[in-house]
C-alpha positions in Angstrom: 0.0 0.0 0.0 1.6 3.3 -1.1 0.5 5.4 1.9 2.8 8.4 2.7 3.0 9.3 6.4 4.4 12.4 8.0 4.9 12.0 11.8 5.9 15.4 13.4 8.2 16.1 10.5 10.4 19.2 10.8 12.9 20.9 8.5 15.3 23.5 9.8 18.0 25.0 7.6 21.5 25.8 8.7 20.7 29.5 9.0 17.9 28.7 11.5 15.0 29.2 9.0 12.2 26.7 9.8 11.0 25.5 6.4 8.4 22.9 7.8 7.2 22.8 11.4 5.5 19.7 12.8 3.9 18.2 9.7 1.8 15.3 11.0 -0.7 13.7 8.5 -1.2 10.7 6.3 -1.9 10.4 2.6 -3.9 7.4 1.7 -3.1 4.8 -1.0 -4.4 6.0 -4.3 -5.2 9.5 -3.0 -4.7 12.8 -4.9 -3.5 15.1 -2.2 -2.7 18.8 -3.0 -0.3 21.0 -1.0 -1.2 24.6 -1.5 -0.1 28.0 0.0 1.7 31.1 -0.8 5.4 31.3 -1.8 7.7 30.2 1.0 4.9 28.3 3.0 6.9 25.0 2.9 4.8 23.0 0.4 7.7 22.4 -2.0 9.9 21.6 0.9 7.5 18.8 2.0 7.5 17.4 -1.5 11.2 17.4 -1.8 11.5 15.6 1.6 9.2 12.8 0.1 11.5 12.8 -3.0 14.7 12.5 -0.8 16.0 15.9 -2.1 15.8 17.5 1.3 17.0 16.0 4.5 14.6 15.7 7.5 15.6 17.6 10.7 13.2 15.8 13.0 10.3 13.4 12.8 9.6 10.4 10.6 8.6 10.0 7.0 7.2 6.6 5.7 6.2 5.5 2.3 4.2 2.2 2.1 5.0 1.6 5.8 8.7 1.8 5.4 10.7 4.6 7.1 12.6 6.5 4.3 14.4 9.2 6.3 17.8 7.8 5.3 16.7 6.1 2.0 18.3 7.4 -1.3 15.9 9.0 -3.8 16.3 6.3 -6.3 15.2 3.6 -3.8 12.0 5.3 -2.7 9.9 4.1 -5.6 8.7 7.6 -6.5 8.6 9.6 -9.8 8.6 13.4 -9.9 7.3 15.9 -12.5 8.8 19.3 -12.3 7.5 22.6 -13.5 10.3 22.9 -16.1 9.8 19.7 -18.3 13.5 18.6 -18.1 13.3 16.7 -21.4 16.3 15.6 -23.3 16.3 17.9 -26.3 18.3 15.5 -28.6 16.0 12.6 -27.9 12.7 11.8 -29.5 9.5 11.6 -27.4 9.7 7.8 -27.5 13.3 7.9 -26.2 12.5 10.4 -23.5 9.7 8.2 -22.3 12.0 5.1 -22.3 15.3 6.7 -21.0 14.7 5.9 -17.3 13.6 2.3 -18.0 16.7 1.7 -20.1 18.9 2.9 -17.3 17.2 0.4 -15.0 17.8 -2.4 -17.4 14.1 -3.1 -18.1 13.7 -5.9 -20.8 13.0 -4.5 -24.2 9.5 -6.0 -24.6 8.4 -4.6 -21.2 9.9 -1.3 -22.0 8.0 -1.1 -25.3 4.8 -2.1 -23.7 5.1 0.6 -21.0 6.0 3.3 -23.4 3.0 2.3 -25.7 0.6 2.2 -22.7 1.7 5.7 -21.5 1.5 7.1 -25.0 -2.0 5.8 -25.5 -3.2 7.1 -22.1 -1.8 10.6 -22.7 -2.5 10.7 -26.5 1.2 10.9 -27.4 1.2 8.3 -30.2 1.6 10.6 -33.1 4.3 12.6 -31.2 6.6 9.7 -30.4 9.0 10.4 -33.4 9.2 14.2 -32.6 11.9 16.0 -30.6 10.9 18.3 -27.7 11.5 21.5 -29.8 8.8 20.4 -32.1 6.1 20.2 -29.3 3.9 22.9 -27.7 4.3 23.5 -24.0 1.3 21.4 -23.1 2.6 18.4 -25.2 6.0 18.7 -23.4 4.3 18.6 -20.1 2.4 15.5 -21.2 5.6 13.9 -22.2 7.0 14.7 -18.7 3.9 13.0 -17.2 4.3 10.1 -19.4 8.0 9.7 -18.4 6.8 9.4 -14.8 4.0 7.1 -15.7 6.1 4.5 -17.4 8.1 4.1 -14.1 4.9 2.7 -12.5 6.1 4.2 -9.1 4.3 3.8 -5.8 4.0 7.6 -5.5 3.8 10.4 -8.1 5.1 13.8 -7.0 4.1 16.8 -9.1 5.8 20.1 -8.3 3.8 23.0 -9.9 3.6 21.1 -13.3 1.3 23.7 -14.9 3.0 27.0 -13.9 4.8 27.5 -17.2 1.6 27.0 -19.3 -0.8 29.7 -20.4 -4.3 29.7 -19.1 -5.9 27.5 -21.9 -3.1 24.9 -21.6 -3.3 24.9 -17.8 -7.0 24.0 -18.1 -6.5 21.2 -20.6 -3.4 19.7 -18.9 -5.3 19.9 -15.6 -8.0 17.6 -17.1 -5.2 15.3 -18.3 -3.8 15.0 -14.8 -7.2 14.3 -13.3 -7.9 11.6 -16.0 -4.4 10.1 -15.4 -5.0 9.8 -11.7 -8.4 8.1 -12.2 -6.9 5.7 -14.7 -3.8 4.8 -12.8 -5.2 5.0 -9.2 -1.8 5.8 -7.8 -0.9 8.0 -4.8 -0.2 11.5 -6.1 1.1 14.5 -4.2 0.6 17.8 -6.1 2.1 21.1 -5.2 0.7 24.4 -6.4 0.2 28.0 -5.3 -3.0 28.2 -7.4 -6.0 27.6 -5.2 -8.1 26.9 -8.3 -5.9 24.0 -9.3 -6.0 22.8 -5.7 -9.8 22.9 -5.6 -10.4 21.2 -8.8 -7.7 18.4 -8.5 -7.4 17.5 -4.9 -9.4 14.9 -3.1 -8.0 16.5 0.0 -6.1 19.7 0.3 -3.3 20.6 2.7 -3.3 24.5 3.2 0.1 25.7 4.5 1.5 29.0 5.8 4.9 29.9 7.2 5.9 26.1 7.3 2.8 25.0 9.3 -0.3 23.1 8.2 -3.3 25.4 8.6 -6.1 22.9 7.5 -6.5 19.6 5.8 -9.8 18.9 4.3 -11.9 18.2 1.2 -12.1 21.1 -1.3 -15.7 22.3 -0.5 -15.2 21.7 3.2 -12.3 24.2 3.1 -14.5 26.7 1.2 -17.5 26.2 3.5 -15.8 25.8 6.9 -12.3 27.4 6.9 -10.4 26.7 10.1 -9.0 30.2 10.4 -9.1 33.6 8.7 -6.1 32.8 6.6 -7.6 29.7 5.0 -10.9 31.8 4.6 -9.1 34.4 2.4 -6.7 32.0 0.6 -9.4 29.5 -0.6 -11.9 31.2 -2.9 -11.7 33.7 -5.8 -12.6 36.5 -5.1 -11.4 35.9 -1.5 -13.8 36.0 1.5 -14.6 39.5 2.8 -13.3 39.9 6.4 -14.7 42.7 8.6 -13.6 43.1 12.2 -15.0 45.2 15.1 -16.4 45.3 18.5 -19.6 43.6 19.4 -22.6 45.3 20.8 -26.3 44.3 21.3 -29.3 46.5 20.2 -32.9 45.8 19.8 -32.2 42.3 21.1 -29.8 41.6 18.3 -26.1 40.9 18.5 -24.1 43.2 16.2 -20.6 43.9 15.1 -19.6 47.5 14.5 -17.4 47.6 11.4 -17.3 51.4 11.0 -18.7 54.6 12.6 -22.5 54.2 12.4 -22.3 50.9 10.4 -23.2 47.7 12.1 -23.9 44.1 10.8 -26.7 42.2 12.5 -25.7 38.7 13.5 -28.0 35.7 13.3 -25.9 32.8 14.8 -27.5 29.6 16.2 -28.1 29.7 20.0 -25.1 27.5 20.9 -22.8 29.9 19.0 -24.4 32.9 20.2 -23.0 32.4 23.8 -19.5 32.0 22.5 -19.8 35.2 20.4 -21.0 37.1 23.5 -18.0 35.8 25.4 -15.8 37.7 22.8 -17.5 41.1 23.4 -14.5 42.5 25.1 -12.1 41.5 22.3 -14.3 41.9 19.3 -14.5 39.4 16.4 -13.8 39.0 12.7 -16.9 38.5 10.5 -16.4 36.7 7.1 -18.8 36.8 4.1 -18.2 35.2 0.8 -18.9 37.6 -2.2 -21.9 35.6 -3.2 -23.5 36.2 0.1 -23.6 40.0 -0.3 -26.2 41.6 -2.6 -27.7 45.0 -3.4 -30.4 45.4 -0.8 -34.1 45.8 -1.2 -35.7 49.0 0.1 -37.4 47.0 2.9 -34.1 45.5 4.3 -33.7 47.2 7.6 -30.3 45.7 8.3 -28.7 46.8 5.0 -25.6 49.0 5.3 -24.5 51.9 3.0 -21.7 51.4 0.5 -20.2 53.2 -2.6 -19.3 51.4 -5.8 -15.5 51.8 -6.6 -15.3 49.7 -9.7 -17.3 47.1 -11.7 -15.7 44.1 -13.1 -17.9 42.2 -15.6 -16.3 38.7 -16.4 -18.9 37.1 -18.6 -21.5 35.1 -16.7 -21.0 37.2 -13.5 -19.7 40.4 -12.3 -17.8 41.7 -9.3 -18.5 45.0 -7.5 -15.6 46.5 -5.5 -17.3 48.6 -2.8 -16.3 51.0 0.0 -18.3 50.4 3.1 -17.3 52.9 5.8 -13.6 52.7 4.7 -13.7 48.9 4.4 -13.1 47.2 1.0 -15.7 44.7 0.0 -16.2 42.5 -3.1 -19.7 41.4 -4.2 -20.5 38.8 -6.8 -23.6 39.4 -8.9 -25.3 38.4 -12.1 -24.0 40.4 -15.0 -27.2 42.4 -15.6 -28.6 45.8 -14.4 -25.4 46.6 -12.6 -24.7 49.8 -10.7 -22.0 52.1 -12.0 -18.7 53.2 -10.5 -19.4 56.1 -8.0 -23.0 55.0 -7.3 -24.2 54.9 -3.7 -26.2 51.8 -2.7 -27.5 49.8 0.2 -25.7 46.6 0.8 -27.6 43.5 2.0 -26.0 40.3 3.4 -27.0 36.7 4.3 -26.5 36.7 8.1 -27.0 33.0 8.2 -24.0 32.4 5.9 -21.6 34.4 8.1 -18.3 33.0 9.4 -16.8 34.1 12.6 -13.2 34.2 13.6 -11.2 35.4 16.7 -9.8 38.8 16.4 -6.5 37.6 17.9 -5.0 34.7 15.9 -7.9 34.3 13.5 -9.2 30.9 14.7 -12.7 29.9 13.7 -15.4 30.3 16.3 -17.6 27.3 16.2 -20.5 26.3 18.4 -18.9 22.7 18.8 -15.3 24.0 19.2 -13.6 23.6 22.6 
């Protein structure tokens, strides 16, 4: 079973910089797990430790139940796909696919079978005689995937494999990778800084920041129940709107004051209401996704005033960038009957879809949290 297990793994460089701090989770056999986060968060360092390209300062890394901390890269039964394709320019596609197998002394019949299978799976058959210079970027990346595929490794490692492609090729190659994972059923660890790639490819996603794991969850679970304010703003495009302020109670309703004279009425369930009241002296952060804001009706008593800064139509939807008492907000709307830049409006919100976070540290406030 090609499980990968991190047990309190830590990476500290010679200058004292902590690249990864206490990574402790397991990747199941056959799972597509995505490591995502901003530059410098430790995601590529984790991947390179699995590959054996980075030493482990503390903790234990296991692949298929075998501890591999001191095992050389070639003996780990892994294959890695890099963002730069690293193809041999003087070799044909067929020879690039076969090169690693030849080095390992794979019998000719077996080698030819594996190359043919990989070419068929990735639609490379007509490209086999060509050199890399004759291929498009997307075709080269498929060859790089094929070179990993013929190895039939226990674990595939993909380090930002789409970052050098344009938007159209990223989409098509992303589909190829998803199809490849379904067809092969192998364990795959995929690193990206693009949260759209993470959401569309990962069965589970590990969100990282400053070397530490922030949350591990299914894509929609991350979107709907982010563990903290960082995850809330990192996952989702446009990002979640965060508004912080002190709590007050008026007319029997708990409210958060986000600016002078501007308050949001809260409608939490009873169990959560008590926890929010306990934060009255510290204040809270309220999160609202852009789709949970709207232009208010005249009879919406809880609407707040806002001014349109800019309008961004993007085809099937539009984004309004608003100023609400000095706070920047983004609203997702249908692309018709939109206000214009400079217009004043009243902004409504879905109070039942609010997220609540601690003002200090940004941890999610939940009714069932300790």
